[in-house]
N, C-alpha and C positions, 0 to 999 in steps of 0.2 A: 504494499500500499504505500509506503514511504517512498519507494521508486517512482510510482505512479504519480504521487504528489509532486515530486521533484522534478520529473518531466514536464508536468502541466506548469508548474512555475517557471521553468526555463523557457517554456514557449510563450507565456503571457507577459513575463517581466520585460521591461523596455530595456533594450541593449545599446541603444544610442548610436547604432552604426547605419542609420537610415534617415530619409527624411519622411514628410507626412504622407506623400504620394506612395512611397515604398510601404510603409505601415498600412495605408488603405488597401494595398494589394495582398500582402502576405498575412496580415493580421486581422483587420476588420472584415475584409471579405470573407476570410475563412471562418469567422464567427458567424457571418451572415449564412453561409452555406450550412455551416454545422447545425445552426438553429433551425433552419429550414428542415434539414433532414430529421431533426428531433421531433418538430411539429408533425411532419408527415409519418413518421414511424410510430409516434404515439396515436394518431388517428387510425393508423392502419391495424395495429395490434391490440389497442384498447379502446378503440372507438368503433363506429359503425361504418366500416369502409364500404361494404356492400350489402344490398338488400334484394332479395329475389322474389318475384310473384310466382308462388308455387301452386300447384293443384289444390283443389279443396281437400283431397284425400289425404294430403300430407299433415302429419301431426307435429308437435313442436320439435321433437328431436329430429325429424325429417327436414324440417324447414333449416335447423341450424347445421345439418349435415350439407344441405344444398348450398348454403351460404359460405361455408368454409371450404367446400370443394371448389367452388366457381372462383373463390378469390384466390386459391392455390394453383389451380389448373388452368387459369385464363379464361377469358370470355372473348368473343369476337363481335365486330361492329357490324350491324346491318341498318341502314337508314330506315327511320321510322315511316317514311312515306313509301317505302318499298314493300309490298304486302306479300312479296314471295320470298321464301327462305332459300339462301344458295345451297347448291348441291353439297354434300358432305365432304367431298374431296377438296372444296375450295374454302371450307369454314375455317381449317387450320391455317391457310394462309392469311386469313383476316383477324386472326388471334391478336389481342392485344398483350404483348408479353412484357411490357416495360414497367407497368405501374407497381408490381411487387419489389421492384429494384431501384426505385427512384431514390429512397433514402440512402441506400449504400453508393449509388452513383454520386450523390451530393456530398457525402462523406469523402468519397475519392477525389472529387473535384476541389474540395476544401483543402486536402493535402497537397495536391498539385500547386496551389498558390504558394505554398512554403518552400517548395523546392528551390526557386531562384534564390530566395534569401538565404536558405541553407548552404548553397554553393558560396555566396558571397561571405557570409560569416566564417566558412571554413578556409577560404584562400586569402583573405584580405591581408593577413599578417605575414605571408610567406617571404616578402621582401624585407622584413625586419622592422617595418613601420607598424607599431601596434595600434592599430585604428581604435579597436573597442576600448583598450586600456586607457589611452589618450582622451578620448571623447567622454568616457565614464568619469575620469579624474576632473575633467573641466565642468561637468555637470554636478559634481559633489563638491565644488568650492564652498569653503566656509565663509557665509556671508556676515558673520559676527567678529571673527578673529582676523584682524588685517594681516598680522604677520603670518598666521597659517595659510591665508589665502595667497600670499605672495610667494611662499615656499612652494605651495601647489602649482603655481602658475610658473614659477622658475623651474620646476620638475618637468612640466610639459615642454616648455621651450627648450630645455636641454635636450630631451629625446628628439624633437624635430631637428635640432641644429645638428646632433650627431648623424641623423639620418641624411640630412643635406651634405654634410662632410664625407659621408660614405658613398655618394653617388659618383659614378664613374662612367666610363664608356660601355662597359660591359654589363650584362645582366647579373643582378645578384642571385638570381635563381637558376641551377643548372638545367641544361637543355631547353630553356625558354629563350627565343629571339631577343636580341638586345632592344629592338624598338618597343617590345611588350615589357620586357623584364624591368626595364628602366623606368616604366610608367605603369607598373603592376597594379597598383591601387587604383588609380584613375581609369585604367583600361577595364578592370574587372568591375568597378562600380558602374560604368557606363554599360558594361555587357549585362550586368545584373538587370538593368533598367529594360534593356532590349529583351531579355529572357521574359520579364513581366509582360511585355507587349506580345511576344510569341505565345506565352501561356493564355492570355485572354483570346487571342484570335483562335488558338486551337481549342479552347473550352467552347466558344461559341460554335465552332464547326462540329465539335464533339456532341454537343446538345443536338444539333440537326440530326447527326448520325445516329444518335440514341433513339430519337424519337421518328426516325425514317423520313426526314424532310427532304425535299429537293434542294440542291445547292443553289438554284435560282431564286429561291426563297430566303437566302441568308439573312439579310438585313431586316426583312419583314417579320421573319419567324412564321410566315404564312398566314399570320393573323395580327391584329393590332388589339388596342384597347376597346375599340367598338365592334370587333369581329365576333362572330358566332362560332365559338369552338364547339358547341354541340352538334352543329351541322356538318362539320369536316371531317370528323372522326379522329381528331388528335386526341382529345380528352373527352370522349363521349360520356354523357350521363347515363344513356340507356343502352345495354348491350344484351347479347345473347349468351347462354350457357347450355352446352350439351353434357349430359352425364348418364350412366347406366347404373340401373339398381338390379340385383339379382332377386327374383322372387320365384319361389317353389321350383327350382330348376330351369327358369326361364330368364332371359335378360330383357328388362323393361327399359327403353330409351325414353328419354325426357329432353325437351328444350324449353328452357324457362328464361324469361325475360328479367334482367337485373338492372338495378339502379346503382351506379358507381358514384356514391357521394364524395369518395376521396377525390374524384377527378375535379371536383369543383374547387378543391383546395389546391391541387396539383396545377391546375392551368394558372391561377392567380400567382402562385409562387413562382413557376417557371417563366411567366411573362415578366414579373418584376425583377427577377434574377437576370434575365436576358437583357433587359434595358439598363440594369445596374453594371453589367458587363460592358454594354456598348458605351456608356457614360464614362467608365473607369478606363476603357481603351482610348478614348480621346484624351483624358487627362494624362495617362500614362506616355502616350506618344509625345504630348507637349512637354511633359517632364524630362523624357529622353532627350529630345532636340535641345531644350535649354540647359541641360546638364552637359551635353556633348559641347555646346558652344561655351559654356562657363570654364570648362576644364582643358579643352584643346584648342581654343581661339587665344592667341596670346594677348589681344586687346582686352578681351572680357576678363582673362585671369589677372592681368595686371590692373584692371580698374578695381576689381575686388579687393586685392592686397592694398592697393593706393587708397581706397576708402578706409580700410582698417587702419593704415598708417596714419592718416589725416586725422581720424577719430582719436588716436592715441597721442596727437601733438607732434607726428612726424611728417614734415613735408619735404619737398624736394628743395635742394640747395641750388644756388645760382650756377654752381659749377656743373650741374649734371645737365648734360646735353639733352636737348628734346623734351625736356620735362618743364612743368608749370611751377611758378613760385607758390609757396604755401601762403594762403591769405589768411590762415587762421593763427592766433598767437599759441604757440606750444603749451600744452597742459603740463608737460613734464620736461626737465631739462635734458638736451640731447647734445652728443658731442658735435664739436664744430669744425673738426679737421679731417672729415672723411670726404671723399669726393664721389666714389662709386657705389657707396654702400645702398643708397636709395635705389639705384637701378639693380644692384644685386638682389635686393630684397624683393622687387617687383618681379624678377625672374626666377624666383623659387621653383623648386620642381612641382610638377602637376599633382603628384600624389600628397605633397604637404597641403596644396590648395585644397585638396578633396577633404583632408582633415579639418582644416580650418572652416570649410564650408559646413561639415558636419557639426563642428563646435558652434558656429553661429546659429545652426538651425535648431539645435538641442539645448544649448546653454545660453543662447542669446548673443547678439552683436557686442554687448559690452565685454563680456568675457573673452570673446574672439580678439577684439582690439587689444586687450590687456595682453593675450598671449602674443599677438604679432608685435606689440611694442617691446616686450622683453626679447623675444627672438630677433627683432631688429637691432636692438642694443648690442646682443651677442655676436650677430654677424659683423657689426661696426667694430666691436672690440678686436676680433680677430684680424682685421684688416689693418689696424694701427700698428 
């Protein structure tokens, strides 16, 4: 039991290795799918998932047997306006085989949302930059003890500076190409967001495949909020069920009409989940594009670091070519005999910018600018 609680706690605790869109994918959406599976499962096994119109000769036990059998062995859909029953060889082809598995499919889909994040949390420290530890430390800064807070910020800045100093032309990870290894954290962070996009598109396709839809109806799910799902056979309310009963050495066949009340719940949940996925897909694509621009476009990366430096009272000097003078009065005293340190700080590794970005998203811009300010001083001290 303790192991289960530990696993749940590890899954639900905030790890600070992500932004809000990431958590919206792997955490909150997983919760939504798991909750949907729980509701459907409870309705299936403890509610009244199906009711059948049985012959008058059926007693109470027979009625319960009919209901349980039809729920387990599948029903098939025949349009209510069609007075003719299809031949027996075609009835099996029309069986609705999915509704008993809906809750299990939703649990599986919820797990798929966690896989990209599981990959990210597994590989982001391979280059030696401890992303989780650094961002966690930034989020746990002491707000009452100034000296303790300064020591924690100093510890974070030291780790980032050591990582910058270790950066070379070769990949720090064996068998990884230099172009990827030297930007390991930023590459995998953007890759994780791309995996979220792939996962969302795959799940939308999987829902179509699971329900037997045509690919042409991908975006519309063949229906909308104003469509009639009863008439198109996707989640029909009324179905037919065939079963046999042995009576005194003979086999008696019955065909009964059933009401799948669970399908009223299924259709609403699936429709809401589908449009949730569609909205989340658009948000995640936007997040992927903006992240790629922030970390792999030099001007965006430098603008972010420059904003943090300016907030900490560090502006460009007159000796820095191509940079603008600082219009703010420095909030802290800074060295006056450095020339290229400002430009060096603006050009720090993409991986460090990713960590600073996560600090800003999880701990706040104020903490981020404090870390950048101390890191800038350390880079300046080395060059003197």
